[in-house]
N, C-alpha and C positions, 0 to 999 in steps of 0.2 A: 505492500499498501505506499502511497509516495505521500505526501505532505500536503497533495492539494486534494488529496480522497478520504484523508482523516481529518475529520473533528476533535478539536481541541475540548471539547470538555466531555465531563463522562455523562453515561445515558443511567439517566436517571430510573428509579425504582419503579416498578410498573403495576404491583400487589403491596405492599405494605398497607397494613392495615387494614386487606382483607384473606390472604393467604397467611399471615405470620401479625406479630405486632409492631409496630410503624415505631412504636417507646424503643430507643436501643436498649434499655434496662431491662426493658419487658422483655424483649427477642434475646438477649444473650443467656436470660433465667433457662428462658423454654428451651433451649434448643442446648445448656450447659444440660438441663433436667433427660433429654432424648440421647445425650450422651453418656453421661452417667450409667443410664441403664442398658446399656449398649457398650459395653467395656469389650476392649481388645480380644480375637479368636485367635484362632491357630492361620487364619489365611493370610498368602503374598500375597495382593493381583495386584497386577497391575492395568487391570479394566473391569469399572465396576457398573451394575445397574442399580440408580438411584430413582427412585419415586422424585412425584413432584408434586404430592397436592398439600395443602397447607397440613404445617405442623402439627395443628391435632388429628388429622387423617394417617398421616402419612410419616408424622417424623422420628418417632423408632426403628424404622423398618430402614429412612436415609440413615440415620445414623449408625445402624448396623453395616449399610455398605460402604460409607465412608471410612470405616472404623474397623475394614478387610484391607484398606491400601498399605501397601507391602513397606517398610521404611520410610513412615512418612515426616522422620526429619529428614531427611534425604532429598525431600519431592522438591521442587521449585518452579514446577508447570502443569497447573491441571486442564486439560482439555475438556467443556464440556458440550455433548450436543445432545440438541434438544429435538422434537418436535413444531412444527408453527397449529398456533391454534385457530387463529382467529383471523390472519389476514393467511391468503391463497399463496402459497408458492412452489414454482417448480426448480428444482434442482437445494442449492446449497445459498443462505446466505452471510454475511460476516457484516456486523454490526461499527460503521464509520467509527465510533468515539475510541477514545483510547483508553478509557478505564471506564469500568464499570459503578454505578453508586448505588449502595444499598445503607440501610438505620447505621448498619456495623463499621461505614465506614467506604473507603474509596479501594478497588480492586481494580491494579497497572492492567492492562491487555499485553501477553506476547506478541508483540506483533510483526519480530522476523517469523515465529512459526507459522503466526497468521498466512504471513504472507506467500508461505511455502505451499498453500491451495490455489490461491487467486488463479493460479495459470489453468488450470484444469476448465476444462467447456462444461458450464453448467454451477461454476462459483462466479456470485456476484457481492460486491460492497452494497448494504441497500437498506435502510433503515426499518423503511416501513413496513414491512411482518414483523420488527421485535416488540413495536407497539400494545400493549398490554399483554403482552408474552408472559408467560410463567415459566415455563419447561427448563429454562436455565436460569430463572432467578431462585427459584427455590434449593436446589444444588450449590447456587454459590452461597446464598446465608452460609451451609452449611459447612461448606470449604474455608469462609472467611472466618467462621470461629476456629475450628479444627487447622487452621494451617493458614494465619493468616497471614504470613509472607509471600507468598505465592502466587506468579503471576498467571491471570489464567487465559483460555482461548475458547467465547462463545462463537459458539456454529451451532445454525439453527437447520435442520433437515427437512426440507418437505417433499414432494412427489422427484425423490431421487432414487434410480437405480441405481441395484446394491455396488457395482461395476463400480459405480462414482463414490460413492463410500467411502470403499473398499483402498480405493487408491486415496482420498482427502485424510481415514485414518494410519493410513502405510507414512504418506506424509508427514504426519505429525505425530507419530508414535514416540517419534527420543528414545534415552538412552533411562538409565534408572531416575534421572530427575522427572519424569516425565509419570502423570498416569490420565489417563482415559474415565472420566465418568459421561455413562450414555443415560440420560433424561427420559426417564418412560412410565406411565403406570402399564397397567394391565389388563384386564377385563372392563369392560363398564356397561355400564346401566341395566347385568342382567339380577336377577334371582340373586340372595345371597349363596343358594347350595349350588346351582347352576355358574355364580362369579367364579368359587372354588372349585368347582371339576373343569373350568375352563381353563385359570389358572394353572391347575396343574397339569394339562396340558400342555401348556405352554412352556410350563419350567422342563418338562422333557422336553419338550422340542428346542430349547437352551442349551441345556444339559446334555444333550446328543446331536450337537452343533446342525442341527438340521434348520440352516435360514431357512431354505427356499419352501419352506412350508410353515413357517410364519405368515399371518394375514395380519389386516388391516382392527380387524375384533380381537385378536389374542393381543394385542399390547398397543399404546396410541402410536411408540416409539420404533416403529415397526420398523420404517427404513431403517435408520439410522443403526437398531439390532442387528438386519440382518447385513447389511455391509461391514459393519463391526465384528460380528463373527464369522462372517470367511473369512478377513486380517488373523481371527484368532485360531479358527482351522490350520491356517499354513505355516502357523507357528506351532502349532504340536499345545496349544492350549488347554486347560480344561478350565470348564466352568461350573461353578455350582451354587445350586440355591440355598443362600442363608439363611430367611427371613421374609415371611410371607402374612398379608392383613387385608380383611375388607372394608371397604369404608362403615358399614355396620355397625362393625365394634365397634366404632368409636361414636356412635350414635346415631348414625343415620340410616334414614330407612330400610327397612332387608328387601324392599322389591326391588330397589336400584340401588346397585351400590357399586361401588368398585372397587378396583384390586389392585394390590402392591406389591410390588417382591423387587428383593437384593438380591444381586445376583456376584457373586465374584470373579474373574478369568485369570488365571494361575500360571505358570512360566510350568507345564510337566515335570520338565525337570529340576524348580526346585521345591513343589510343593508333596508335603509328605502329614499323612494320617496321621492328628494325635495319637499316642500312646494307648488311650482307652479306645479308640477305636477299632486298631486293631487287635489290641486285646477281644476286643466283643469280635469283629469277624471271627478269629481264632476259634472264640467258645460259640458262635453258628454255625462255621465248619463241621467240628467234635459232635454238637449235638445233632446235625443233622446225619453225620455217618453212625450214629447212634442210632436212629430214628430211622435210617433206612437198611441199617443188620436186623432190624426188630420189626420190621415192615414189609419184607420180599425185597427190597430196595426202592420202594416208591421213596420220594424225596417228601419231607416237611409243605405243607405251607407258611409262611415269613409273614407275621403282621408285625406291623411296624409302630410304636408308640408316637403319641405327638410330640413330647419333649424327646427321641431321641435325634443323634449330630446329625445335621446338616449333610457328613459326610457320605454317612451310612445311608440316608435316603436317595442322595442322587444317584441320578443314571448315572454307569458307570459299566466298563468290558470289566473284566478279569478273568486270568486263569487260578486253576486252583491244582498243585503237584501233590503227589501222598509218594511219598518213600521208604521204603518198610528193610532194615540190615545194608542202607545205603543206596540201596539199587531202585530205581522206579517202583511204580505198585498203581500209576494210573494218572495221568495227564487231561484235562481238560477246562474247555475256555470258550469267551464269548469275543469273539474281535472287534466288535462295535457292541457299543453300550444300547441295551436290548430293554432293562428293568431298574430297577435301587440296585444298590451293590449288595445291601446284603441278604437280598434276596439272590441275588447272580450268585454270589459265592457261595448260598447255599444248594442250590442246583450245582453249579460247577461241582462243588466237593460231592453230592451224589455221584454223579454220573461220573468223574473221575475214578470212583470205589468203586461202583457197580456199572457203571455203561463203557469204559472204556474199551473199543473192541480189543487190544492190543492183549489183556490181561482177564483171566476167572473172575470172578464179583469175590467183592471183602469178605471173609466169614468176621462174625463177631469177635471171636480170637485174635485177630490182625488187629484190632483196633489200637489196643493200648503200645503197638509195635511202630508206630507209622508217624512221622514226622511229613507234618502239614505244612507247605509252603502256597503262602496267596498272592500273587500279582495285581495290580493295577496297573493297567493299562490306559497312556494318554490317548488320543486322540488321533488315528493315525493320516498321515500326508501323505500324499501324492508326490511318487519322481517322477519328473519329465526324461526319460532316459534316451538317447540316440543308441547303447548297444551294453551289453551286458558289463567291456571293461568300466562303463561309465559308472555301473551300475556299484558295481565293485571299488571304485573309489571313492564313491561318495558316502561311503559306511564308514561309522564309529563303533569296531571293534569293543566291543565289553558294555557299549550304552545304548545301540540300533536295536531294536529287535524289526524283524521286516517278517513282512505278508509279501506272496507270488499268487499272481492270478493268469489264467490263460482258459480262456473259451472252455468256460465253468469250472477247471481243475484252479485248486488252491490248495496252498499251503501256509503254514507262517510259525518261524522262530523266535519264543522270546531269548531276551537280552543275555539270559544266563545257559543259552547256549553256546554262548560266547568259552565257556572255562573247557570247553569241551572242542570244538573246533574254530581254534582261533584265528588262523588262514581266512583272512575275506574268502579269495576264491574256493576255498574250499567250503566256507559257512554258504555260501551261495548254490555251489552246484548240489550239495545235502540236502538243500530246501527243496531244489526244486526232484530231484530223488524223491523227497517225499509228497510232492505231486504228483507225483506221476510218472515223470518225462524224464528224459534221458540224463546224467548229469553236464553231458558239452550240449544241453539241446537251447537255441535260443530265437525266439522271433520277433516279426514284429508285432505281433498281440500280446505279449508278455508284459503285463503290467506289476509294477508296483509301489507299496505302501510302508511308506517307516512310522516306528513308535519305538515309547521311549515305557520302562515298564517302575512300580513301585514298589519294589518285591521286599517281603519279610514270613519269617517261617517257624514254627515251634515244633515242640513235641505234642503227642495227642493230649499226652492225659498235664497237659502245662496248657493249652489251648481249649481243653475242659471242662478246669477250672475257672476259666475266665467266667464274666459278667456277662449277661446276658439283659439285663435292665435294660425297660423295653420293647423289648424283642421278645413275641411268641411263635413257637413253634405250634402246627397245629397238622391233623389230619387232615386234609383237602371229604 
């Protein structure tokens, strides 16, 4: 942006006294109360989804979203992308002001960062769509209270194609000094039960990375979400829904409610389940194996309580590996998310013990001798390849898992297989053998995906002693 296109005055607050208190002291108190009820959790998010309703309705959910940001003291810049509600907008708009004002003070705009997206076709400087708009201002007041030293990049996203948003987010991504806030509420004006069902379905889409399935009725900020999720997918990030609410819980009519959700997008390589969540997953796997041993290999139904950790209720892909006396006894998993993590681990544990075609079904007497290994997979990212040599050159031994597919055949190696096949070429050759192809086979139709995995193991006795609090197993 040139000096001629930049207004020197700050963009004034648009919804002070309506969506939040106009008095600075009252506003600070309301924000402090929300943050006090949302202590920092186990997340290390680069990107978060933040609702933008009034503080009374979605303030706690918004506070939990901001609390999920990684290393907040290191942040220098917050990019906020939100939808237009009042003035029609095609593409993306930036406001010409050099700063934004709220009752909490002045937030400077990171002009150099904003300038990086101005060359994109579909991005314009235009103050008009910002008139009366609250989708950027509501996250801003939370940012000002929690991170008062940062610069901001407010970006209004209208009817924009996912590719445009994707390119804008990529240019604004920055390094560890930058975080991305996607401003969006969820469902609008459904009955309370219907809203919660719709929001659950939207949560599953976001956690699975199913950006193309998001619709306007799922989230008012769906246009920004679709493009940003494409970026997250390409970077192998995992998304977790961390808090949810509906407006009727704050006293609004239950016939026409609005849904709110907070999501954390983390670099999969850095993300880690809390020790308590790992212990519960071990307990789920061991209890499911016990159940199956007593019910002819049948898997139990897993029911999660309302207070169970968001990490366990998130849509995740997992593998369960069973070893006995140091030898493989079964390994089954899901290469892509299909259900919540607790249920996926239970299903895969039973399948590994009683459905792996390479082994006979487990006997009850064997359970105590097992070691259970659980791997939580990152989203798989496609690799554009010219040939096999390029694939081999791009692999990271010890870190990358690999999926190969060709004309209906597929095979997967977990990162742990590198301990047995440390040579990159042999790693690929053996994976091709696993999918039923010759070791030296390659064709133009071969497709590859890379992923990482968070893996942890425990002996059966230790796993069985874990806490199942909030998780129930029952026969269907």
